[in-house]
KOLFILO-624031 format. One record per residue: residue in three letters; y, z, x of N, C-alpha, C in turn. Coordinates in Angstrom, 2 decimals, m for minus. Layout:
BEGIN
<node "ala" <Y Z X> <Y Z X> <Y Z X>>;
...
//
This chain:
BEGIN
<node "met" <m12.44 67.07 24.18> <m12.77 65.66 24.09> <m14.21 65.48 23.59>>;
<node "gly" <m15.10 66.37 23.99> <m16.49 66.27 23.58> <m16.67 66.36 22.08>>;
<node "arg" <m15.95 67.32 21.47> <m16.04 67.48 20.01> <m15.55 66.22 19.30>>;
<node "arg" <m14.45 65.65 19.79> <m13.90 64.43 19.19> <m14.87 63.25 19.35>>;
<node "leu" <m15.52 63.16 20.50> <m16.50 62.11 20.74> <m17.66 62.22 19.75>>;
<node "arg" <m18.13 63.45 19.53> <m19.21 63.67 18.56> <m18.76 63.28 17.15>>;
<node "glu" <m17.51 63.64 16.78> <m16.99 63.27 15.46> <m16.97 61.76 15.27>>;
<node "leu" <m16.49 61.04 16.27> <m16.44 59.58 16.18> <m17.83 58.98 16.03>>;
<node "arg" <m18.78 59.52 16.78> <m20.16 59.02 16.72> <m20.76 59.26 15.34>>;
<node "thr" <m20.60 60.48 14.81> <m21.21 60.80 13.52> <m20.50 60.08 12.37>>;
<node "glu" <m19.17 59.89 12.47> <m18.43 59.13 11.45> <m18.99 57.72 11.32>>;
<node "arg" <m19.49 57.17 12.42> <m20.02 55.82 12.43> <m21.52 55.77 12.16>>;
<node "gly" <m22.12 56.95 11.92> <m23.54 57.03 11.59> <m24.45 56.68 12.76>>;
<node "leu" <m24.00 56.95 13.98> <m24.79 56.61 15.17> <m25.49 57.84 15.73>>;
<node "ser" <m26.72 57.65 16.14> <m27.44 58.71 16.85> <m27.02 58.68 18.31>>;
<node "leu" <m27.35 59.73 19.05> <m27.10 59.74 20.49> <m27.81 58.56 21.14>>;
<node "ser" <m29.02 58.29 20.72> <m29.80 57.19 21.31> <m29.13 55.85 21.08>>;
<node "glu" <m28.61 55.62 19.87> <m27.97 54.33 19.58> <m26.66 54.18 20.35>>;
<node "leu" <m25.87 55.24 20.44> <m24.63 55.16 21.21> <m24.94 54.96 22.69>>;
<node "ala" <m25.99 55.58 23.18> <m26.41 55.39 24.57> <m26.77 53.93 24.81>>;
<node "arg" <m27.51 53.33 23.89> <m27.90 51.93 24.02> <m26.67 51.02 24.01>>;
<node "arg" <m25.76 51.24 23.06> <m24.58 50.38 22.93> <m23.62 50.52 24.11>>;
<node "ser" <m23.54 51.70 24.68> <m22.56 51.94 25.76> <m23.15 51.74 27.15>>;
<node "gly" <m24.50 51.69 27.23> <m25.13 51.56 28.54> <m25.17 52.87 29.32>>;
<node "leu" <m24.99 53.99 28.63> <m25.02 55.31 29.26> <m26.30 56.03 28.87>>;
<node "gly" <m26.66 57.03 29.64> <m27.86 57.81 29.34> <m27.63 58.79 28.20>>;
<node "lys" <m28.69 59.02 27.44> <m28.61 59.96 26.33> <m28.25 61.37 26.81>>;
<node "ala" <m28.81 61.78 27.94> <m28.48 63.11 28.50> <m27.01 63.18 28.89>>;
<node "thr" <m26.47 62.11 29.43> <m25.05 62.08 29.78> <m24.19 62.26 28.54>>;
<node "leu" <m24.53 61.53 27.47> <m23.77 61.66 26.22> <m23.84 63.07 25.67>>;
<node "ser" <m25.01 63.68 25.72> <m25.17 65.04 25.23> <m24.29 66.01 26.03>>;
<node "glu" <m24.25 65.83 27.34> <m23.42 66.69 28.19> <m21.94 66.47 27.92>>;
<node "leu" <m21.54 65.23 27.67> <m20.14 64.93 27.35> <m19.75 65.58 26.03>>;
<node "glu" <m20.59 65.42 25.01> <m20.28 65.97 23.70> <m20.23 67.50 23.72>>;
<node "ser" <m21.03 68.13 24.56> <m21.05 69.59 24.62> <m19.97 70.14 25.55>>;
<node "gly" <m19.26 69.25 26.25> <m18.20 69.70 27.15> <m18.69 70.15 28.51>>;
<node "arg" <m19.97 69.91 28.82> <m20.51 70.32 30.12> <m20.26 69.27 31.20>>;
<node "arg" <m19.69 68.14 30.82> <m19.45 67.07 31.79> <m18.12 66.40 31.46>>;
<node "asn" <m17.37 66.01 32.50> <m16.12 65.30 32.32> <m16.33 63.81 32.56>>;
<node "pro" <m15.88 62.98 31.61> <m16.10 61.54 31.76> <m15.09 60.88 32.70>>;
<node "thr" <m15.53 59.82 33.36> <m14.61 58.99 34.14> <m13.92 58.03 33.18>>;
<node "leu" <m12.91 57.35 33.68> <m12.22 56.34 32.88> <m13.18 55.24 32.46>>;
<node "glu" <m14.07 54.82 33.38> <m15.04 53.78 33.06> <m15.99 54.23 31.94>>;
<node "thr" <m16.42 55.49 31.99> <m17.30 56.04 30.96> <m16.60 56.06 29.60>>;
<node "leu" <m15.34 56.50 29.60> <m14.59 56.55 28.34> <m14.43 55.16 27.73>>;
<node "tyr" <m14.14 54.16 28.57> <m14.01 52.81 28.03> <m15.34 52.29 27.50>>;
<node "ala" <m16.44 52.60 28.18> <m17.75 52.17 27.69> <m18.03 52.80 26.31>>;
<node "leu" <m17.70 54.07 26.17> <m17.95 54.76 24.91> <m17.03 54.28 23.79>>;
<node "thr" <m15.73 54.18 24.07> <m14.81 53.77 23.00> <m15.04 52.32 22.59>>;
<node "thr" <m15.44 51.48 23.52> <m15.77 50.10 23.15> <m17.02 50.08 22.27>>;
<node "ala" <m18.03 50.86 22.63> <m19.25 50.93 21.83> <m18.97 51.51 20.44>>;
<node "leu" <m17.99 52.41 20.36> <m17.60 53.00 19.09> <m16.59 52.14 18.33>>;
<node "arg" <m16.19 51.01 18.95> <m15.25 50.06 18.37> <m13.91 50.70 18.04>>;
<node "thr" <m13.37 51.42 19.04> <m12.08 52.07 18.87> <m11.31 52.03 20.19>>;
<node "his" <m10.10 52.54 20.18> <m9.25 52.54 21.37> <m9.50 53.78 22.22>>;
<node "leu" <m9.07 53.74 23.47> <m9.35 54.81 24.43> <m8.89 56.17 23.95>>;
<node "thr" <m7.67 56.29 23.46> <m7.15 57.61 23.13> <m7.71 58.16 21.82>>;
<node "ala" <m8.58 57.42 21.14> <m9.21 57.95 19.93> <m10.07 59.17 20.23>>;
<node "val" <m10.51 59.32 21.47> <m11.34 60.48 21.83> <m10.50 61.73 22.07>>;
<node "leu" <m9.18 61.59 22.04> <m8.30 62.73 22.24> <m7.94 63.36 20.91>>;
<node "ala" <m7.62 64.65 20.94> <m7.11 65.31 19.75> <m5.77 64.65 19.40>>;
<node "pro" <m5.43 64.55 18.12> <m4.21 63.84 17.72> <m2.93 64.31 18.42>>;
<node "ala" <m2.81 65.57 18.74> <m1.58 66.07 19.34> <m1.57 66.00 20.87>>;
<node "thr" <m2.61 65.43 21.47> <m2.70 65.39 22.93> <m1.62 64.50 23.52>>;
<node "glu" <m0.85 65.06 24.45> <0.15 64.29 25.18> <m0.15 64.40 26.66>>;
<node "his" <0.18 63.40 27.38> <0.05 63.38 28.84> <m1.37 63.67 29.31>>;
<node "ala" <m2.35 63.20 28.55> <m3.75 63.32 28.97> <m3.93 62.52 30.25>>;
<node "glu" <m4.76 63.03 31.15> <m5.01 62.34 32.42> <m6.42 61.78 32.44>>;
<node "phe" <m6.54 60.54 32.97> <m7.81 59.86 33.10> <m7.94 59.40 34.54>>;
<node "ser" <m9.17 59.37 35.03> <m9.38 58.91 36.40> <m10.61 58.03 36.46>>;
<node "gly" <m10.48 56.90 37.19> <m11.59 55.98 37.38> <m11.82 55.76 38.86>>;
<node "ser" <m12.61 54.76 39.19> <m12.95 54.51 40.59> <m11.74 54.04 41.40>>;
<node "ala" <m10.72 53.45 40.77> <m9.53 53.00 41.50> <m8.24 53.44 40.82>>;
<node "val" <m8.31 53.81 39.54> <m7.10 54.05 38.77> <m7.02 55.50 38.29>>;
<node "asn" <m5.85 56.10 38.51> <m5.51 57.37 37.88> <m4.46 57.04 36.84>>;
<node "ala" <m4.61 57.55 35.62> <m3.69 57.21 34.53> <m3.28 58.46 33.77>>;
<node "val" <m2.01 58.49 33.37> <m1.49 59.56 32.53> <m0.96 58.89 31.27>>;
<node "leu" <m1.46 59.34 30.12> <m1.00 58.80 28.84> <0.44 59.24 28.61>>;
<node "leu" <1.32 58.27 28.41> <2.72 58.57 28.12> <3.01 58.52 26.63>>;
<node "glu" <2.39 57.56 25.95> <2.68 57.35 24.54> <1.52 56.64 23.87>>;
<node "arg" <1.27 57.00 22.63> <0.30 56.30 21.79> <1.03 55.96 20.50>>;
<node "tyr" <1.08 54.68 20.18> <1.80 54.21 19.00> <0.84 53.45 18.10>>;
<node "gln" <0.88 53.74 16.80> <0.02 53.05 15.86> <0.87 52.51 14.72>>;
<node "asp" <0.57 51.27 14.32> <1.15 50.72 13.11> <0.03 49.99 12.38>>;
<node "glu" <0.37 49.22 11.37> <m0.68 48.57 10.57> <m1.44 47.51 11.35>>;
<node "asp" <m0.85 46.97 12.41> <m1.48 45.88 13.16> <m2.34 46.34 14.33>>;
<node "ala" <m1.92 47.43 15.01> <m2.58 47.76 16.28> <m2.30 49.19 16.71>>;
<node "thr" <m3.09 49.62 17.69> <m2.81 50.85 18.43> <m2.39 50.41 19.82>>;
<node "thr" <m1.28 50.93 20.28> <m0.76 50.60 21.60> <m0.67 51.88 22.42>>;
<node "glu" <m1.20 51.83 23.64> <m1.18 52.99 24.55> <m0.38 52.63 25.79>>;
<node "ala" <0.49 53.54 26.20> <1.30 53.34 27.42> <0.88 54.39 28.43>>;
<node "phe" <0.59 53.94 29.65> <0.14 54.82 30.72> <1.01 54.66 31.96>>;
<node "arg" <1.20 55.73 32.69> <1.73 55.69 34.05> <0.50 55.68 34.93>>;
<node "val" <0.32 54.64 35.75> <m0.90 54.52 36.55> <m0.61 54.47 38.03>>;
<node "arg" <m1.58 54.92 38.78> <m1.61 54.73 40.23> <m2.94 54.08 40.55>>;
<node "ile" <m2.87 52.93 41.23> <m4.08 52.25 41.70> <m4.20 52.63 43.17>>;
<node "arg" <m5.32 53.22 43.53> <m5.50 53.74 44.88> <m5.77 52.62 45.89>>;
<node "ala" <m5.16 52.75 47.05> <m5.27 51.75 48.13> <m6.72 51.46 48.47>>;
<node "gly" <m7.04 50.17 48.54> <m8.36 49.73 48.98> <m9.45 49.83 47.94>>;
<node "ala" <m9.18 50.44 46.81> <m10.20 50.62 45.77> <m10.13 49.47 44.77>>;
<node "ile" <m11.27 49.16 44.16> <m11.34 48.13 43.12> <m12.02 48.75 41.92>>;
<node "gln" <m11.43 48.56 40.77> <m12.05 49.04 39.53> <m12.23 47.85 38.59>>;
<node "glu" <m13.47 47.57 38.26> <m13.77 46.52 37.28> <m13.97 47.18 35.93>>;
<node "ser" <m13.29 46.64 34.95> <m13.37 47.17 33.60> <m14.11 46.17 32.71>>;
<node "pro" <m15.09 46.63 31.95> <m15.77 45.69 31.04> <m14.83 45.28 29.92>>;
<node "ala" <m15.22 44.27 29.18> <m14.43 43.80 28.05> <m14.22 44.91 27.03>>;
<node "his" <m13.00 45.01 26.52> <m12.68 45.96 25.45> <m12.85 45.26 24.10>>;
<node "leu" <m12.35 45.86 23.07> <m12.47 45.30 21.72> <m11.84 43.91 21.64>>;
<node "pro" <m12.36 43.04 20.77> <m11.78 41.70 20.62> <m10.28 41.75 20.34>>;
<node "gly" <m9.54 40.90 21.04> <m8.10 40.81 20.85> <m7.28 41.77 21.68>>;
<node "thr" <m7.93 42.67 22.43> <m7.20 43.63 23.26> <m6.44 42.88 24.35>>;
<node "thr" <m5.19 43.30 24.59> <m4.39 42.74 25.67> <m3.91 43.87 26.57>>;
<node "glu" <m3.67 43.54 27.83> <m3.13 44.51 28.79> <m1.92 43.90 29.48>>;
<node "arg" <m0.94 44.74 29.75> <0.27 44.32 30.45> <0.59 45.38 31.49>>;
<node "ile" <1.01 44.95 32.65> <1.37 45.88 33.71> <2.76 45.53 34.25>>;
<node "val" <3.54 46.55 34.54> <4.81 46.41 35.24> <4.66 47.21 36.52>>;
<node "val" <4.75 46.54 37.66> <4.56 47.22 38.94> <5.89 47.83 39.39>>;
<node "leu" <5.84 49.11 39.69> <7.02 49.83 40.17> <7.08 49.80 41.69>>;
<node "gly" <5.93 49.96 42.33> <5.86 49.96 43.79> <4.50 49.53 44.27>>;
<node "gly" <4.46 48.79 45.38> <3.21 48.28 45.92> <2.90 46.92 45.33>>;
<node "thr" <1.75 46.38 45.72> <1.30 45.09 45.19> <m0.08 45.26 44.59>>;
<node "ala" <m0.19 44.97 43.29> <m1.45 45.10 42.57> <m2.14 43.74 42.49>>;
<node "arg" <m3.44 43.78 42.41> <m4.25 42.60 42.11> <m4.95 42.92 40.80>>;
<node "val" <m4.56 42.25 39.73> <m5.04 42.59 38.39> <m5.33 41.34 37.58>>;
<node "gly" <m6.11 41.52 36.52> <m6.37 40.43 35.58> <m7.85 40.16 35.42>>;
<node "ala" <m8.14 39.04 34.78> <m9.52 38.64 34.54> <m10.28 38.58 35.86>>;
<node "val" <m11.53 39.03 35.88> <m12.32 39.10 37.10> <m12.33 37.76 37.84>>;
<node "gly" <m12.45 36.66 37.14> <m12.51 35.36 37.79> <m11.16 34.77 38.17>>;
<node "ala" <m10.07 35.39 37.72> <m8.75 34.81 37.98> <m7.65 35.87 38.06>>;
<node "pro" <m7.82 36.87 38.95> <m6.77 37.90 39.04> <m5.53 37.34 39.74>>;
<node "ser" <m4.41 38.04 39.57> <m3.15 37.66 40.20> <m2.59 38.83 40.99>>;
<node "phe" <m1.80 38.52 41.99> <m1.05 39.53 42.72> <0.27 39.77 41.98>>;
<node "val" <0.62 41.04 41.80> <1.84 41.39 41.09> <2.58 42.42 41.95>>;
<node "gly" <3.79 42.09 42.37> <4.56 42.96 43.26> <5.60 43.79 42.52>>;
<node "pro" <6.36 44.58 43.26> <7.39 45.44 42.67> <8.37 44.65 41.80>>;
<node "gly" <8.61 45.15 40.60> <9.53 44.50 39.68> <8.91 43.37 38.89>>;
<node "glu" <7.69 43.00 39.18> <7.01 41.92 38.46> <6.11 42.51 37.38>>;
<node "his" <5.73 41.67 36.45> <4.78 42.11 35.43> <3.78 41.01 35.14>>;
<node "ala" <2.65 41.41 34.60> <1.58 40.47 34.28> <0.93 40.88 32.97>>;
<node "glu" <0.28 39.91 32.35> <m0.42 40.12 31.08> <m1.75 39.40 31.17>>;
<node "trp" <m2.80 40.01 30.60> <m4.12 39.38 30.59> <m4.89 39.85 29.38>>;
<node "ala" <m5.92 39.11 29.05> <m6.81 39.48 27.95> <m7.66 40.66 28.40>>;
<node "gly" <m7.66 41.73 27.61> <m8.47 42.90 27.92> <m9.85 42.82 27.30>>;
<node "asp" <m10.10 41.76 26.54> <m11.41 41.63 25.90> <m12.36 40.76 26.71>>;
<node "val" <m12.05 40.63 28.00> <m12.94 40.00 28.99> <m13.01 40.95 30.18>>;
<node "pro" <m14.05 40.89 31.00> <m14.10 41.75 32.18> <m12.85 41.51 33.05>>;
<node "his" <m12.23 42.59 33.50> <m11.00 42.48 34.28> <m10.99 43.56 35.36>>;
<node "leu" <m10.05 43.44 36.28> <m10.04 44.37 37.41> <m8.65 44.85 37.76>>;
<node "tyr" <m8.64 45.95 38.51> <m7.43 46.53 39.07> <m7.74 46.83 40.53>>;
<node "ser" <m6.85 46.43 41.43> <m7.02 46.81 42.83> <m5.66 46.87 43.50>>;
<node "ala" <m5.63 47.56 44.63> <m4.42 47.72 45.43> <m4.79 47.38 46.87>>;
<node "pro" <m4.72 46.11 47.24> <m5.20 45.69 48.56> <m4.36 46.18 49.73>>;
<node "asp" <m3.07 46.47 49.50> <m2.17 46.79 50.62> <m1.55 48.17 50.54>>;
<node "gly" <m2.13 49.11 49.88> <m1.55 50.45 49.72> <m1.50 50.81 48.26>>;
<node "asp" <m1.23 52.09 47.98> <m1.17 52.56 46.60> <m0.17 51.74 45.78>>;
<node "val" <m0.49 51.59 44.50> <0.39 50.89 43.56> <0.75 51.87 42.45>>;
<node "asp" <2.03 51.95 42.14> <2.50 52.72 40.99> <2.98 51.73 39.94>>;
<node "ala" <2.59 51.96 38.68> <2.89 50.98 37.65> <2.87 51.62 36.26>>;
<node "leu" <3.32 50.84 35.30> <3.20 51.17 33.89> <2.20 50.19 33.30>>;
<node "leu" <1.24 50.68 32.53> <0.21 49.85 31.91> <0.28 50.03 30.40>>;
<node "ile" <0.34 48.91 29.69> <0.35 48.93 28.23> <m0.94 48.25 27.76>>;
<node "val" <m1.71 48.94 26.93> <m2.95 48.38 26.37> <m2.78 48.35 24.86>>;
<node "arg" <m2.99 47.16 24.27> <m2.82 46.97 22.83> <m4.15 46.56 22.21>>;
<node "tyr" <m4.62 47.38 21.27> <m5.87 47.14 20.57> <m5.55 46.76 19.13>>;
<node "pro" <m5.73 45.51 18.73> <m5.46 45.16 17.33> <m6.47 45.82 16.40>>;
<node "his" <m6.02 46.17 15.23> <m6.92 46.72 14.23> <m7.77 45.59 13.66>>;
<node "pro" <m8.95 45.91 13.13> <m9.82 44.86 12.57> <m9.04 43.97 11.60>>;
<node "gly" <m9.28 42.67 11.72> <m8.59 41.71 10.87> <m7.33 41.16 11.51>>;
<node "his" <m6.79 41.87 12.50> <m5.57 41.42 13.17> <m5.89 40.80 14.52>>;
<node "ala" <m7.13 40.96 14.99> <m7.50 40.48 16.33> <m7.36 38.97 16.45>>;
<node "arg" <m7.76 38.23 15.44> <m7.70 36.75 15.54> <m6.27 36.27 15.73>>;
<node "arg" <m5.34 36.86 14.99> <m3.94 36.47 15.14> <m3.44 36.78 16.54>>;
<node "asp" <m3.79 37.97 17.06> <m3.37 38.36 18.41> <m4.00 37.47 19.47>>;
<node "glu" <m5.28 37.12 19.28> <m5.95 36.24 20.24> <m5.26 34.88 20.29>>;
<node "lys" <m4.88 34.37 19.13> <m4.20 33.07 19.07> <m2.86 33.14 19.79>>;
<node "leu" <m2.09 34.20 19.55> <m0.80 34.35 20.22> <m0.97 34.44 21.73>>;
<node "leu" <m1.96 35.22 22.18> <m2.17 35.37 23.61> <m2.61 34.06 24.24>>;
<node "ser" <m3.52 33.34 23.60> <m4.00 32.09 24.18> <m2.90 31.04 24.23>>;
<node "glu" <m1.96 31.11 23.30> <m0.82 30.19 23.34> <0.08 30.49 24.53>>;
<node "arg" <0.15 31.77 24.93> <1.01 32.15 26.06> <0.39 31.85 27.40>>;
<node "ala" <m0.91 32.09 27.53> <m1.54 31.87 28.84> <m3.04 31.81 28.71>>;
<node "ala" <m3.68 31.07 29.58> <m5.13 30.95 29.56> <m5.77 32.23 30.09>>;
<node "asn" <m5.29 32.76 31.20> <m5.85 33.98 31.78> <m4.77 35.02 32.00>>;
<node "thr" <m4.13 34.96 33.15> <m3.14 35.94 33.53> <m1.83 35.24 33.80>>;
<node "thr" <m0.75 35.82 33.33> <0.56 35.29 33.66> <1.31 36.34 34.44>>;
<node "val" <2.07 35.89 35.41> <2.90 36.79 36.20> <4.33 36.32 36.02>>;
<node "glu" <5.20 37.23 35.61> <6.59 36.89 35.40> <7.42 37.40 36.57>>;
<node "ser" <8.04 36.50 37.29> <8.93 36.84 38.39> <9.64 35.57 38.80>>;
<node "asp" <10.36 35.63 39.89> <11.02 34.44 40.41> <10.03 33.49 41.04>>;
<node "his" <8.85 33.98 41.35> <7.82 33.14 41.96> <6.44 33.66 41.57>>;
<node "val" <5.48 32.81 41.64> <4.09 33.18 41.33> <3.26 32.91 42.58>>;
<node "arg" <2.45 33.87 42.94> <1.60 33.72 44.12> <0.18 33.39 43.69>>;
<node "asp" <m0.35 32.33 44.22> <m1.75 31.98 43.95> <m2.66 32.84 44.80>>;
<node "ile" <m3.81 33.14 44.27> <m4.81 33.88 45.02> <m5.71 32.89 45.72>>;
<node "pro" <m5.83 33.04 47.03> <m6.72 32.11 47.75> <m8.14 32.22 47.20>>;
<node "gly" <m8.82 31.15 47.17> <m10.18 31.29 46.70> <m10.81 29.99 46.53>>;
//
């Protein structure tokens, strides 16, 4: 992963210092990541790929399958990466750990996230307006705003789909998403409001 991270940085003509500034990470941390002396967290990878203006799995070798990522609340296994002319879409099997909260910064413009909960109850979506999503339910939210994942009542097992539009396609995707919902939508027989 370190070699791929260095390739992405140099392809974009960025120095370690500039990538550190854009991602909010230390230059020494970046150097250790690129040399393979340090393993990144999920939060670190998202900070780097957003600063590099690319999708999460871009840091993986092209043939990588079932790569595992871990963050402060989420463990994820890459199931599939699909690319077409409009977007890169990544599918993950995730576990959100009980009692943990993971806040994710905004991703690239037009990014959307969708979750299907298999077991447990997740609290996900935009930081200011998350929703509870139970077994068999699904939700969608804008990934280009700060958002969170939490499991208030025990571990949550789910499928997570993240779609990153390619440059020039983001505006169309943003329009489609805003037409569907302002923040987070939950599809089920009922919708639960979050007290607040």
